N, C-alpha and C positions, 0 to 999 in steps of 0.2 A: 504494500500500500504506500502510495506516494505521500510525502509530508506536505501539508498545506502551509503556505506562507501567510501568517496572520498579522504580520507587522504592518503598521500604518506607515504612510510616507514620512510622517514626522519621526517615527521610531527609526526608520531606515536612514533618514538624514542625520539623526543623532549618532547612530552607530558609525556612519561614515565620518562625521566630524571627529569623533573620538579616535578613530584610526589615524586621521590626518594630524590631530593634536599630538598623538603619541609620536608620530614621525618628526614633527616640529620640535618636540621636547628632546628627542634623541639628537637631532641635528644641532640645536642651539644650546642645549644644557639648561633649559628653563622649564621648571615644572610648576603647574598650577594646582593649588589646593582650594577646593570650593565645596562648601557645605550649604546646600539650599540656594546657591547663587547662579543658577542656570536659567536663562530665559529662552523660550522656544517661540519661533515665529509662527503665527497662525496662517500667514499667506506668503507665497513666494515673493521676494523683493521687499519684504517688510523691513529688513535691516540694511537696505542698499546704502543708506546715508550714515550708518552707525560708525562711530570712531571710538577709540579708547583713550582714557586718561590713565597714564601709568606713572606711579611714583616709586622709583627704584629704591629709595631710602627706606620706605615703609613696607614695600612689597604689595601695595594696594594697586588694584586694577579695576577701573570703573568704566562700564559702557556708557557712551553718550548717545542717547536716542534722539536724533535731530529730525525735526519736521521740515527743515530748510532744504 
């Protein structure tokens, strides 16, 4: 019996993101620890204008959700 793929597109995108984040972590030697700090887009293109504010001294990383 064939397995049924029950993952939503959002779940598939999340899994792909984690795979690419893992590769970036290995490439640049920067790991992210996040507990409850993940935002998921409801629609494609929702984060097209997103940027990040990063403070290397504190280790803080904040998404900037811009409507501009």
